[in-house]
Steps between C-alpha positions, in 0.01 A plus 500: 500500500622138509861615502431718806354204685803285419740780598314554830519126571874502428548785748299309757684169444842666498426677828324222689791459743500869582120502529526221757757703695279810490199297618673406824408132471760229546585266214414187700155639581431582134630160391258319729209721393555421131564128555878480455773395738719790614801348322310452172358851525843655564649311206223600260515861616878514458487343151204713393305187414177570687197421286230753419266317741761509778559873448125557515477306828794696643333828410181393674701428816712817500234745379528822699539872439881499523524231233257685273695825541831332421359320197344820370835676530680222312245500218525877472880470482469245220261724309712812545629462144150487352282790389277459805726565798246560776181315576255542780465239772153415366644446151776283646245287689298468181803390301593244763143368516448587868 
């Protein structure tokens, strides 16, 4: 179970840039909402050095159905090599702690 949580976090962290694009929010808006300058935010995003707390704040800002759908698709793609290839939306929400 712990490995699944870590793997799901990796998918989320690795796709944070794409999730922001899908959300429709601008980087400068998100930067201000999470307490970073736009330049600092862009640098951290590009380097992949956003902290867990910063990623959590970003997710709170960009939370919408399009983002959830995209994230669910990415997690399902990552798990396609496992024994359990398909999960219900309710199971996905449960796994993600939503």
